DOMIDREN-399808 format. One line per 5 residues: number of its first residue (from 1); their letters; for each residue x, y, z of N, C-alpha, C, O, CB. Coordinates in Angstrom, 3 decimals. Each point is the difference from the previous one (the first is absolute). Glycine has a CB too. Layout:
residues N
NUM = a = X Y Z X Y Z X Y Z X Y Z X Y Z | ...
end
This chain:
residues 190
1 = mlkaf = -73.842 51.986 -2.876 -0.465 0.003 -1.437 1.040 0.175 -0.953 0.135 -0.667 -1.026 -2.145 1.529 1.728 | 2.846 0.204 -0.256 1.089 0.545 -0.957 1.059 -1.386 0.122 0.483 -0.547 -0.991 -0.762 3.660 1.475 | 0.491 -3.487 0.726 0.959 -1.076 0.031 -0.272 -1.177 -0.560 0.911 -0.641 -0.524 -0.320 1.536 2.232 | -2.010 -1.409 -1.681 -0.312 -0.957 -0.957 0.119 0.232 -1.495 0.392 -0.861 -0.788 -1.717 0.299 2.523 | 0.963 1.775 -2.059 0.146 0.362 -1.506 1.723 -0.164 -0.476 0.418 -0.492 -1.048 -2.745 2.421 1.304
6 = sgval = 3.030 -1.418 0.741 1.520 -0.260 -0.332 0.377 -1.358 -0.104 0.861 -0.359 -0.802 -0.331 2.285 1.919 | -1.205 -2.818 -0.247 0.537 -1.268 -0.028 -0.598 -0.572 -1.518 0.804 -0.516 -0.777 -0.690 0.192 3.719 | -1.368 0.429 -3.266 -0.396 -0.596 -1.330 0.900 0.689 -1.146 0.467 -0.612 -0.961 -3.010 0.174 1.817 | 2.680 1.582 -0.639 0.635 0.663 -1.109 1.611 -0.775 -0.190 0.378 -0.395 -1.103 -1.926 2.936 1.675 | 2.297 -2.659 0.546 1.184 -0.745 0.057 -0.221 -1.284 -0.602 0.872 -0.436 -0.750 -0.162 1.582 2.693
11 = twigi = -1.771 -1.829 -1.719 -0.152 -1.287 -0.147 -0.226 -0.121 -1.631 0.617 -0.884 -0.595 -1.567 0.465 3.183 | 0.242 1.129 -3.170 -0.391 0.050 -1.263 1.087 0.496 -1.183 0.086 -0.330 -1.183 -2.314 0.663 2.433 | 3.053 0.635 -0.404 1.241 0.476 -0.684 1.066 -1.154 -0.189 0.678 -0.162 -1.015 -1.103 2.498 2.047 | 0.459 -3.076 0.063 0.836 -1.173 -0.031 -0.512 -1.122 -1.008 0.861 -0.526 -0.705 -0.267 1.088 3.137 | -1.746 -0.923 -2.549 -0.635 -0.808 -0.828 0.095 0.391 -1.427 0.158 -0.879 -0.847 -1.528 0.392 2.676
16 = atgsi = 1.296 1.596 -2.124 0.076 0.796 -1.363 1.278 -0.010 -0.412 0.195 -0.395 -1.150 -1.921 1.860 1.604 | 2.800 -1.075 0.306 1.528 -0.118 -0.301 0.495 -1.351 -0.341 0.786 -0.287 -0.903 -0.467 2.084 2.427 | -0.959 -2.683 -0.572 0.575 -1.369 -0.126 -0.468 -0.723 -1.395 0.744 -0.619 -0.761 -0.755 0.454 3.455 | -1.328 0.376 -2.846 -0.664 -0.543 -1.173 0.977 0.571 -1.363 0.725 -0.700 -0.707 -3.429 0.707 2.052 | 2.498 1.283 -1.439 0.673 0.705 -1.184 1.515 -0.669 -0.130 0.388 -0.462 -1.074 -1.825 2.888 1.486
21 = tlfan = 2.308 -2.433 0.863 1.418 -0.524 -0.228 -0.136 -1.425 -0.560 0.704 -0.416 -0.921 0.330 1.831 2.874 | -2.043 -2.175 -1.302 -0.119 -1.218 -0.579 -0.262 -0.454 -1.227 0.514 -1.006 -0.488 -0.895 1.011 2.204 | -0.619 0.891 -2.385 -0.505 0.006 -1.271 1.229 0.307 -0.842 0.246 -0.663 -1.007 -2.650 1.352 1.677 | 3.198 0.344 -0.252 0.916 0.633 -0.913 1.160 -1.094 -0.240 0.550 -0.153 -1.090 -1.146 2.687 1.953 | 0.868 -3.206 0.189 1.004 -1.204 0.036 -0.644 -1.290 -0.886 0.707 -0.871 -0.506 0.206 1.669 3.099
26 = lltpp = -2.139 -0.763 -2.670 -0.426 -1.309 -0.639 -0.178 0.036 -1.449 0.021 -1.001 -0.717 -1.107 0.496 2.731 | 0.918 1.639 -2.391 0.008 -0.021 -1.593 1.028 1.157 -0.488 0.356 0.951 0.695 -3.014 -1.793 -0.867 | 3.082 0.560 -1.218 0.823 0.877 -0.750 -0.798 1.227 -0.567 -1.213 -0.207 -0.040 2.662 -1.807 -0.509 | -1.101 3.066 0.166 -0.686 1.148 -0.762 -0.528 -0.470 -1.156 -1.030 0.599 -0.311 2.436 1.006 1.117 | -1.005 -2.641 -1.715 -0.784 -0.399 -1.140 -1.204 -0.873 0.347 -0.957 -0.105 -0.767 3.026 0.266 -0.534
31 = dmadw = -1.988 -0.830 2.563 -1.127 -0.770 0.291 -1.238 0.811 0.784 -1.064 -0.532 0.315 2.820 -1.460 -0.271 | -1.388 3.421 0.211 -1.124 0.659 0.609 -0.649 0.802 -0.994 0.565 0.517 -0.963 0.462 -0.496 3.114 | -2.453 0.067 -1.818 -0.952 0.906 -0.725 0.511 1.422 0.128 0.865 0.258 0.837 -2.860 -1.790 -0.387 | 1.579 2.306 -1.110 0.402 1.726 -0.182 -0.312 0.573 1.326 0.736 0.890 0.427 -1.421 -0.515 -3.022 | -0.425 -0.823 3.367 -0.483 0.851 1.166 0.792 -0.743 1.108 0.072 0.587 1.080 -2.621 0.189 -1.940
36 = awsiv = 3.158 -1.988 0.745 0.625 -0.670 1.199 1.455 0.494 -0.164 0.739 -0.003 0.984 -2.344 -2.215 -0.799 | 2.007 2.604 -1.282 1.553 0.503 -0.233 -0.090 1.381 0.315 1.065 0.572 0.231 -0.324 -2.141 -2.125 | -1.949 2.316 1.958 -0.060 1.252 0.414 -0.044 0.525 1.665 0.097 1.135 0.467 -1.151 -1.281 -2.810 | 0.869 -1.169 3.002 0.041 -0.131 1.446 1.171 -0.345 0.283 0.545 0.649 0.893 -2.595 -1.172 -0.588 | 2.746 -0.481 -0.888 1.351 -0.655 0.152 1.134 1.050 -0.179 0.721 0.448 0.891 -1.676 -2.679 -1.787
41 = apwqq = 0.971 2.489 -0.232 1.027 0.996 -0.427 0.557 1.064 1.049 1.143 0.048 0.453 -2.291 -0.356 -2.625 | 0.056 1.164 2.457 0.428 1.187 0.836 0.695 -0.895 1.575 0.971 0.415 0.632 -3.326 1.693 -1.880 | 1.629 -3.249 1.559 0.337 -0.594 1.266 1.520 -0.677 -0.088 0.727 -0.176 0.978 -3.408 -0.258 -0.516 | 2.989 0.111 -1.758 1.408 -0.477 -0.009 0.960 1.079 -0.304 1.195 -0.243 0.168 -1.965 -1.935 -0.857 | 0.385 3.393 0.244 0.774 1.179 0.115 0.177 0.639 1.407 1.113 0.336 0.403 -1.870 -0.027 -2.673
46 = wtpef = -0.106 -0.190 2.830 -0.218 0.563 1.224 0.817 -0.811 1.304 0.732 0.581 0.801 -3.123 0.240 -1.949 | 2.142 -2.037 1.158 0.454 -0.690 1.229 1.437 -0.149 -0.044 0.629 0.179 1.043 -2.710 -1.382 -0.815 | 2.790 0.845 -1.481 1.445 0.026 0.075 0.494 1.467 0.523 0.746 0.123 0.972 -0.631 -1.948 -2.963 | -0.591 2.856 1.274 0.429 1.226 0.480 -0.132 0.166 1.613 0.935 0.473 0.646 -1.594 0.408 -2.994 | -0.375 -1.234 2.870 -0.170 0.295 1.393 0.939 -0.679 0.928 0.541 0.548 0.961 -2.795 -0.188 -1.505
51 = wdwca = 2.439 -1.873 0.100 1.089 -0.881 0.512 1.462 0.572 -0.104 0.810 -0.056 0.925 -2.326 -1.827 -1.588 | 1.714 2.334 -0.337 1.446 0.782 -0.352 0.233 1.060 0.827 1.053 0.160 0.619 -1.186 -0.603 -2.881 | -1.040 1.353 2.306 0.141 1.041 0.715 0.147 -0.247 1.568 0.757 0.711 0.661 -1.957 0.328 -2.560 | 0.417 -2.118 2.506 0.120 -0.440 1.370 1.602 -0.714 0.070 0.664 0.209 1.015 -3.616 -0.633 -0.706 | 3.411 -0.247 -1.198 1.168 -0.617 -0.009 1.261 1.033 0.318 0.930 -0.099 0.800 -2.101 -1.621 -2.453
56 = arlgl = 0.779 2.858 0.595 1.061 0.972 0.073 0.180 0.810 1.141 1.071 0.561 0.229 -1.357 -0.560 -2.344 | -0.757 0.094 2.880 -0.079 0.523 1.214 1.002 -0.867 1.261 0.564 0.446 0.999 -3.151 0.420 -1.986 | 2.520 -2.044 0.518 0.632 -0.884 1.123 1.545 -0.340 -0.633 0.806 -0.745 0.557 -3.375 -0.477 0.385 | 2.798 1.916 -2.200 1.262 -0.171 -0.739 0.212 -1.320 -0.466 1.139 -0.462 0.062 -0.227 2.148 1.187 | -1.833 -2.353 -1.703 -0.071 -1.411 -0.748 -0.460 -0.034 -1.194 -0.801 0.870 -0.341 0.503 -1.769 2.133
61 = alpss = 0.696 -0.108 -2.691 -0.343 -0.049 -1.322 -1.051 -1.227 0.061 0.328 -1.006 0.629 2.044 2.046 -1.690 | -3.482 -0.984 0.496 -1.101 -0.953 0.102 -0.215 -0.750 -1.318 -0.409 0.550 -1.023 -0.663 0.923 2.750 | 1.396 -2.837 -1.617 -0.188 -0.720 -1.435 -1.359 -0.087 -0.364 -0.894 0.119 0.838 2.801 -1.491 -0.531 | -2.124 1.169 -1.528 -1.430 0.198 -0.520 -0.847 -1.159 0.554 -1.198 0.161 0.232 1.978 1.018 -2.444 | -0.217 -2.222 2.400 -0.427 -1.289 0.497 -1.050 0.041 1.305 -0.928 -0.762 0.271 3.295 -0.053 -1.200
66 = liapl = -1.844 2.047 1.663 -0.526 0.088 1.527 -1.261 0.679 -0.206 -0.815 -0.065 0.920 3.073 0.255 0.409 | -2.607 0.545 -2.535 -1.079 0.883 0.098 -1.282 -0.705 0.245 -0.659 0.466 0.929 1.855 1.041 -2.354 | -1.694 -2.516 0.806 -1.033 -0.495 0.143 -0.155 -0.677 1.434 -1.088 0.097 0.567 1.096 -0.185 -3.057 | 1.017 -0.576 3.078 -0.292 -0.480 1.187 -0.042 1.069 1.103 -0.717 -0.243 0.971 1.665 -1.836 -1.802 | -0.267 3.232 0.794 -0.327 1.224 0.587 -1.489 0.311 0.193 -0.657 0.002 1.040 2.734 0.687 -2.006
71 = nvava = -2.432 -0.435 -0.250 -1.307 0.429 -0.346 -1.020 -0.843 0.862 -0.715 0.547 0.838 1.498 0.134 -3.260 | -0.820 -2.158 2.156 -0.922 -0.661 0.646 0.317 -0.189 1.260 -0.925 -0.378 0.719 0.326 -0.503 -2.516 | 1.869 1.065 2.393 0.131 0.080 1.616 -0.441 1.191 0.476 -0.540 -0.052 1.105 2.393 -1.286 -1.032 | -1.763 2.533 -0.667 -0.849 1.047 0.459 -1.561 -0.151 -0.139 -0.696 0.460 0.906 2.663 0.854 -1.459 | -2.550 -1.921 -0.507 -1.168 -0.177 -0.086 -0.610 -0.746 1.211 -1.002 0.419 0.579 1.441 -0.224 -2.938
76 = llfta = 0.273 -1.414 2.737 -0.277 -0.850 1.092 -0.071 0.712 1.197 -0.922 -0.176 0.796 1.920 -1.553 -1.871 | -0.045 2.558 1.268 0.062 0.788 1.287 -1.117 0.991 0.062 -0.636 0.162 1.041 3.107 -0.401 -0.954 | -2.725 0.913 -1.196 -1.165 0.975 0.148 -1.326 -0.744 0.331 -0.810 0.301 0.877 1.940 1.291 -2.562 | -1.181 -2.543 0.875 -1.156 -1.060 0.467 -0.152 -0.206 1.275 -1.077 0.362 0.474 1.387 -1.465 -2.217 | 0.605 0.535 2.573 -0.017 -0.423 1.147 0.064 1.033 0.880 -0.497 -0.203 1.108 1.296 -1.680 -1.817
81 = igvrv = -0.234 3.101 0.452 -0.247 1.052 0.955 -1.370 0.626 0.015 -0.555 0.504 0.976 2.863 -0.112 -1.205 | -2.855 -0.521 -1.228 -1.341 0.449 -0.055 -1.119 -1.060 0.804 -1.027 0.465 0.494 1.812 0.760 -2.886 | -0.547 -2.310 2.443 -0.780 -0.861 0.566 0.021 0.321 1.515 -1.036 0.163 0.646 1.428 -1.841 -2.523 | 0.904 1.761 2.424 -0.041 0.126 1.310 -0.607 1.436 0.698 -0.377 0.090 1.169 2.335 -1.784 -1.512 | -1.959 2.770 -0.643 -0.586 1.265 0.165 -1.515 -0.122 0.068 -0.738 0.574 0.801 2.679 0.457 -1.971
86 = rdnhe = -2.263 -1.814 0.267 -1.659 -0.091 -0.288 -0.475 -0.805 1.208 -1.010 0.373 0.597 0.999 -0.431 -3.374 | 0.728 -1.100 3.196 -0.626 -1.056 0.837 0.331 0.444 1.285 -0.414 -0.744 0.888 0.557 -1.171 -2.435 | 0.537 2.995 1.950 0.097 0.435 1.051 -1.348 1.089 0.632 -0.293 0.315 1.153 2.933 -0.884 -1.932 | -3.256 0.941 -0.567 -1.144 0.626 0.211 -1.124 -1.002 -0.210 -0.937 0.144 0.784 1.973 2.032 -1.418 | -1.126 -2.969 -0.080 -1.102 -0.871 -0.148 0.297 -1.569 -0.070 0.514 -0.429 -1.033 -1.498 2.422 -0.101
91 = rsvil = 0.744 -2.704 1.981 0.303 -1.437 -0.097 -0.652 -0.926 -0.709 -1.035 -0.282 0.605 1.670 0.731 1.142 | -0.514 -1.145 -2.881 -0.736 -0.877 -0.549 0.789 -1.032 -0.638 0.890 0.337 -0.781 -2.521 1.281 0.606 | 1.417 -2.776 0.408 0.926 -1.021 -0.531 -0.940 -1.012 -0.924 -0.994 -0.516 0.512 2.732 0.704 1.715 | -1.435 -0.409 -3.402 -0.730 -0.869 -0.705 0.233 -1.567 0.409 -0.947 -0.785 0.014 1.025 2.628 -1.828 | 0.930 -2.140 2.065 0.318 -1.478 0.180 0.757 -0.027 1.443 1.068 0.606 0.089 -0.813 -1.215 -2.856
96 = sypft = -0.762 -0.054 3.859 0.306 0.075 1.343 1.231 -1.195 0.226 0.552 0.035 1.100 -3.220 0.926 -0.417 | 3.097 -1.942 -1.591 0.794 -0.862 0.511 1.372 0.398 -0.546 0.137 0.293 -1.188 -1.956 -2.056 1.447 | 2.900 1.771 0.668 1.459 0.780 -0.294 0.453 -1.179 -1.147 0.611 0.379 -0.999 0.243 0.983 3.808 | -1.088 -2.416 -2.676 0.652 -0.982 -1.130 -0.544 0.394 -1.496 0.796 0.060 -0.937 -0.703 -2.151 2.762 | -1.376 2.334 -1.985 -0.410 0.461 -1.216 0.499 1.230 -0.423 0.219 0.237 -1.188 -1.979 -1.416 1.577
101 = hlfga = 1.981 2.095 0.644 0.603 1.345 -0.457 1.602 -0.380 -0.349 0.523 0.493 -0.999 -2.274 1.161 2.665 | 2.354 -2.388 -0.950 1.346 -0.146 -0.470 0.293 -0.809 -1.248 1.080 0.126 -0.577 -0.652 0.140 2.844 | -1.396 -1.120 -2.706 0.049 -0.864 -1.026 -0.252 1.013 -1.306 0.760 0.072 -0.965 -1.606 -2.311 2.494 | -0.417 3.023 -1.348 -0.387 0.909 -1.109 1.100 1.032 -0.259 0.268 0.491 -1.096 -2.714 -0.795 1.682 | 3.059 0.568 0.615 1.182 1.091 -0.423 1.001 -0.597 -0.549 0.607 0.650 -0.852 -0.983 0.758 2.504
106 = mvavf = 0.806 -2.674 -1.368 1.212 -0.508 -0.533 -0.325 -0.319 -1.630 0.758 0.258 -0.935 0.048 -1.307 3.464 | -2.104 0.435 -2.610 -0.329 0.042 -1.458 0.183 1.193 -0.943 0.509 -0.033 -1.120 -1.968 -1.446 1.978 | 0.920 2.612 -0.165 0.162 1.326 -0.598 1.194 0.477 -0.308 0.243 0.579 -1.059 -1.917 -0.176 2.072 | 2.594 -0.642 0.007 1.339 0.689 -0.002 0.795 -0.925 -1.075 0.605 0.554 -0.917 -0.636 0.424 3.612 | 0.024 -2.199 -2.588 0.602 -1.131 -1.074 -0.347 0.662 -1.444 0.871 0.181 -0.850 -1.361 -2.568 2.462
111 = aigyv = -0.873 2.727 -1.796 -0.668 0.369 -1.334 0.790 1.253 -0.375 0.449 0.091 -1.142 -2.939 -1.052 1.618 | 2.672 1.872 0.366 0.357 1.267 -0.287 1.662 0.145 -0.445 0.600 0.668 -0.842 -2.654 0.014 2.562 | 2.441 -1.656 -0.707 1.390 -0.144 -0.228 0.417 -0.677 -1.284 0.946 0.452 -0.645 -0.817 -0.476 3.006 | -0.889 -1.182 -2.809 0.289 -0.652 -1.330 -0.141 1.084 -1.146 0.830 0.106 -0.903 -1.726 -2.448 1.783 | -0.314 3.196 -0.753 -0.331 0.643 -0.919 1.410 1.320 -0.375 0.381 0.385 -1.105 -3.308 -1.225 1.942
116 = llagq = 3.335 1.186 0.308 1.019 0.954 0.101 1.365 -0.496 -0.495 0.734 0.657 -0.740 -2.011 0.275 2.614 | 1.524 -2.053 -1.436 1.413 -0.494 -0.073 0.091 -1.265 -1.169 1.096 -0.534 -0.164 -0.717 1.243 2.940 | -1.391 -1.104 -3.466 -0.087 -1.101 -0.821 0.919 0.350 -1.339 0.627 -0.899 -0.561 -3.120 0.240 1.587 | 2.522 1.858 -1.438 0.648 0.423 -1.252 1.637 0.224 0.442 0.823 0.259 -0.878 -3.249 0.998 -0.195 | 2.756 -1.357 2.248 1.477 0.293 0.046 0.753 -1.481 0.058 -0.418 -1.043 0.503 0.046 3.522 0.837
121 = sapsg = 1.650 -2.211 -2.038 0.548 -1.353 -0.145 0.760 0.142 1.091 0.203 1.070 0.573 -0.215 -1.645 -2.981 | 0.536 -0.711 2.783 1.014 -0.254 1.270 1.288 -0.643 -0.361 0.118 -1.223 -0.073 -2.056 0.904 1.540 | 3.016 1.260 -1.719 1.431 -0.343 -0.417 0.331 -0.725 1.197 -0.555 0.038 1.098 1.273 1.961 -2.641 | 0.328 -2.702 1.135 0.761 -1.234 0.916 1.558 0.832 0.287 0.475 0.754 -0.849 -1.793 -3.443 -0.563 | 1.872 2.462 2.494 1.263 0.467 -0.092 0.203 1.298 1.244 -0.784 0.143 0.938 0.781 -0.951 -3.808
126 = ageta = 0.817 1.389 2.707 0.317 1.285 0.907 -1.068 1.082 0.204 -0.176 0.630 1.042 2.422 -0.966 -1.840 | -2.925 0.461 -0.329 -1.197 1.057 0.046 -1.305 -0.672 0.414 -1.044 0.625 -0.191 2.101 0.757 -1.693 | -1.100 -2.665 2.462 -1.090 -0.549 0.267 -0.752 0.833 1.376 -1.205 0.234 0.094 2.315 -2.587 -1.293 | -0.402 2.594 1.870 -0.227 0.941 1.373 -0.635 1.300 -0.378 -1.015 0.348 0.604 3.111 -1.258 0.583 | -1.656 1.565 -2.011 -0.570 1.127 -0.637 -1.523 -0.208 -0.866 -0.834 0.903 -0.059 3.502 -0.219 -0.037
131 = snvpl = -2.794 -1.622 -0.352 -1.164 -0.354 -0.876 -0.978 -0.350 1.196 -1.180 0.137 -0.322 2.451 -1.110 -2.056 | -1.109 0.641 3.409 -0.768 -0.301 1.100 -0.749 1.143 0.939 -0.930 -0.159 0.790 2.544 -1.712 -0.969 | -0.922 3.028 -0.164 -0.351 1.231 0.768 -1.316 0.436 -0.164 -0.589 0.482 0.967 2.731 0.167 -1.134 | -2.835 -0.776 -1.218 -1.394 0.433 -0.177 -0.907 -0.908 0.747 -0.980 0.500 0.553 1.491 0.446 -2.770 | -0.270 -2.392 2.305 -0.755 -0.828 0.770 0.113 0.238 1.425 -0.986 -0.190 0.711 1.177 -1.324 -2.419
136 = lifla = 0.946 1.923 2.215 0.221 0.340 1.338 -0.803 1.034 0.352 -0.758 -0.089 0.965 2.856 -0.640 -1.040 | -2.002 1.858 -0.709 -0.979 1.506 0.187 -1.181 -0.473 0.057 -0.657 0.425 0.951 1.818 1.257 -2.239 | -1.847 -2.666 0.376 -1.367 -0.229 0.138 -0.280 -0.761 0.964 -1.044 0.399 0.516 0.766 -0.101 -2.492 | 0.832 -1.539 2.680 -0.359 -0.662 1.018 0.339 0.846 1.454 -0.600 -0.239 1.048 0.936 -1.945 -2.663 | 0.447 2.937 1.514 0.078 0.986 1.193 -1.088 0.831 0.047 -0.638 0.149 1.042 2.910 -0.111 -1.100
141 = aaaas = -2.592 0.604 -1.125 -1.375 0.817 0.164 -1.182 -0.794 0.522 -0.818 0.430 0.813 1.533 0.953 -2.723 | -0.719 -2.703 1.302 -1.334 -0.581 0.211 0.087 -0.238 1.466 -0.992 0.234 0.689 0.567 -1.349 -3.042 | 1.469 0.694 2.865 0.244 -0.541 1.433 -0.445 1.040 0.921 -0.780 -0.200 0.931 2.763 -1.206 -1.545 | -1.346 2.750 0.253 -0.411 1.137 0.726 -1.497 0.435 -0.003 -0.564 0.432 1.005 2.823 0.177 -1.474 | -2.767 -0.738 -0.566 -1.445 0.676 -0.147 -0.835 -1.244 0.699 -1.155 0.341 0.256 1.452 1.301 -2.792
146 = fssaf = -0.006 -2.923 2.881 -0.629 -0.658 0.586 0.231 0.023 1.452 -0.691 -0.724 0.716 0.543 -0.297 -2.702 | 1.159 1.870 2.549 0.042 0.213 1.440 -0.885 0.838 0.594 -0.476 0.947 -0.627 2.494 -1.360 0.400 | -2.379 0.123 1.677 -1.006 0.701 0.497 0.423 1.634 0.280 -0.778 0.833 0.465 -0.087 -3.239 0.515 | 2.445 2.693 -1.417 0.328 1.537 -0.020 -0.504 0.603 -1.175 -0.199 1.215 -0.011 2.208 -1.500 1.243 | -2.267 -0.497 -2.334 -0.651 0.872 -1.151 -1.292 -0.491 -0.148 -0.804 0.913 -0.185 2.830 -0.473 -1.084
151 = agrgn = -2.538 -1.603 1.285 -1.457 -0.027 -0.298 -0.875 -0.305 1.064 -1.198 -0.187 -0.215 1.788 -0.414 -1.838 | -0.013 0.524 3.375 -0.610 -0.040 1.142 -0.791 -1.132 0.059 0.675 -1.012 -0.189 -0.554 3.238 0.364 | -1.409 -2.463 0.035 -0.844 -1.335 0.220 -0.963 0.099 -1.098 -1.147 -0.444 0.029 1.309 0.196 2.586 | 0.415 0.888 -3.620 -1.288 0.261 -1.285 0.235 -1.273 -1.001 0.976 -0.748 0.058 -0.963 3.785 -0.166 | -0.968 -3.127 -0.710 -0.008 -0.964 -1.221 0.726 0.380 -1.085 -0.525 0.496 -0.996 -1.478 -1.106 1.568
156 = lakrl = 3.339 0.389 -0.440 0.754 0.508 -1.122 -0.183 -1.142 -1.382 0.063 0.393 -1.165 1.804 0.927 3.105 | -2.052 -2.476 -1.632 -0.168 -1.003 -1.171 -0.961 0.348 -0.921 0.227 -0.115 -1.205 0.382 -1.558 2.555 | -1.960 2.206 -0.802 -0.887 0.507 -0.730 0.140 1.068 -0.992 -0.664 0.049 -1.035 -0.216 -0.835 2.742 | 1.990 1.856 -1.268 0.349 1.236 -0.892 1.018 -0.680 -0.978 0.066 0.456 -1.141 -0.379 1.624 3.012 | 1.043 -3.042 -1.546 0.929 -0.703 -1.014 -0.904 -0.643 -1.143 0.388 -0.103 -1.164 1.443 -0.459 3.068
161 = wfmlv = -3.082 0.141 -1.447 -0.645 -0.597 -0.992 -0.738 1.112 -1.038 -0.295 -0.157 -1.185 0.062 -1.930 2.897 | 0.072 3.071 -0.985 -0.577 1.176 -0.890 1.096 0.361 -0.994 -0.304 0.206 -1.175 -1.219 0.807 3.075 | 2.793 -0.925 -1.480 1.267 0.384 -1.114 -0.082 -1.208 -1.143 0.111 0.241 -1.202 1.774 0.943 3.204 | -2.089 -2.486 -1.471 0.160 -0.935 -1.087 -1.208 -0.005 -0.997 0.121 -0.181 -1.211 1.291 -1.202 2.787 | -2.670 1.619 -0.875 -1.226 0.323 -0.856 0.150 1.226 -0.844 -0.318 -0.129 -1.182 -1.064 -0.898 2.900
166 = algil = 1.760 2.053 -1.364 0.444 1.121 -0.716 1.183 -0.276 -1.169 -0.080 0.562 -1.092 -0.613 0.691 3.331 | 1.604 -2.009 -1.969 0.820 -0.420 -1.053 -0.865 -0.949 -1.028 0.274 0.060 -1.199 1.855 0.141 2.851 | -3.029 -0.959 -1.252 -0.682 -0.949 -0.851 -0.726 0.834 -0.593 -0.080 -0.279 -1.196 0.071 -1.670 2.359 | -0.686 3.046 -0.814 -0.972 0.847 -0.812 0.914 0.835 -1.001 -0.304 0.029 -1.192 -1.557 0.165 3.198 | 2.816 0.385 -1.598 0.957 0.637 -0.940 0.196 -1.009 -1.337 -0.423 0.250 -1.129 1.713 1.027 3.290
171 = falne = -0.637 -2.324 -1.805 0.263 -1.117 -0.907 -1.011 -0.195 -0.980 0.127 0.214 -1.206 1.047 -1.233 2.889 | -2.354 0.530 -0.999 -1.289 -0.266 -0.715 -0.293 1.030 -1.139 -0.086 -0.224 -1.208 -0.799 -0.780 3.376 | 0.727 2.416 -1.366 -0.297 1.165 -1.139 0.922 0.077 -1.150 -0.354 0.211 -1.160 -0.505 1.143 2.924 | 2.061 -1.539 -1.360 1.108 0.225 -0.828 -0.222 -1.251 -1.254 0.202 0.332 -1.168 1.538 0.806 3.408 | -2.091 -2.328 -1.971 -0.193 -1.193 -0.852 -1.264 0.373 -0.999 -0.083 -0.097 -1.225 1.040 -1.670 3.201
176 = ltkvg = -1.855 2.204 -1.048 -1.476 0.215 -0.623 0.327 1.236 -1.031 -0.454 -0.130 -1.137 -1.209 -0.647 3.475 | 2.205 1.638 -2.123 0.197 1.187 -0.817 0.801 -0.661 -1.322 -0.446 0.276 -1.114 0.554 1.646 3.317 | 0.907 -2.672 -2.107 0.754 -0.222 -1.026 -1.020 -0.969 -0.790 -0.049 0.101 -1.226 2.526 0.308 2.420 | -3.103 -1.128 -0.682 -0.902 -1.076 -0.896 -1.056 0.824 -0.713 -0.278 -0.118 -1.194 0.515 -1.940 2.879 | -0.840 2.972 -0.764 -0.900 1.099 -0.449 0.420 0.647 -1.498 -0.692 -0.012 -1.018 0.323 0.535 3.679
181 = fvlat = 1.641 0.014 -2.493 0.653 0.601 -1.288 0.252 -0.793 -0.942 -0.043 0.525 -1.112 0.950 0.870 2.222 | -0.584 -2.786 -1.068 -0.026 -0.762 -0.818 -1.193 -0.336 -0.771 -0.029 -0.263 -1.202 1.671 -0.210 2.450 | -2.554 0.505 -0.493 -1.255 -0.549 -0.525 -0.753 1.203 -0.842 -0.814 -0.240 -0.891 0.622 -1.540 3.010 | 0.510 2.876 -1.783 -0.393 1.444 -0.612 0.913 0.313 -1.168 -0.405 0.786 -0.857 -0.354 0.144 3.150 | 1.817 -1.414 -2.385 0.914 0.158 -1.200 -0.427 -0.688 -1.193 0.128 -1.223 0.057 1.640 1.438 1.426
186 = ptsss = -2.331 0.348 -2.747 -0.459 -0.891 -1.076 1.406 -0.564 -0.602 1.101 0.550 -0.034 -3.487 0.855 -0.531 | 2.035 -2.504 0.168 0.899 -0.900 -0.772 0.042 0.248 -1.362 -1.036 0.326 -0.579 0.657 -1.914 2.087 | 1.567 1.467 -2.181 0.085 0.167 -1.402 -0.060 -1.162 -0.547 0.732 -0.883 0.448 0.412 2.693 -0.350 | -2.108 -2.113 -1.294 0.115 -1.176 -0.718 0.685 0.230 -1.206 -0.220 0.960 -0.739 -1.693 -1.778 1.703 | 2.770 -0.094 -1.167 0.856 -0.102 -1.365 -0.644 -0.685 -0.985 0.537 -0.156 -1.096 1.427 0.148 2.219
end
């Protein structure tokens, strides 16, 4: 019972952290409703501090462009480990065809990668290798999270869809809040 609960907890921590990271990278502060900014602001303050602390322990300096990919990488790994822990206790597979799992997972990973990395510019020249580091971190975490070492034989694709649905819900609520605010604000007639 405790093992199944810890697996579910890890899975939902991964889904929540991944969704908040993607939401924070999708919109700028002026585009966010007040309630959304109250969630994102501490997240954008604490996660760089955490990664800087980790990098300092290793004697490294961490560029800010690596924060979001590292957050999503950890979210993917937490989700995968949670799936493994949960599914070792209780085995339930929604889709039984491996091709369907693979296709769904690929679509989800590409969607998450696009949201995460779409806003970054790709300079040409000598710095191009360094600009590919966030993409490499994301792809390595995605590949590791789908390995049997992390996810076991669990249905990780379904959990990644939950992450994208949570992102969609955050985005929709943010937009509805902004529309509601505009509709509730009286207009001045001149």
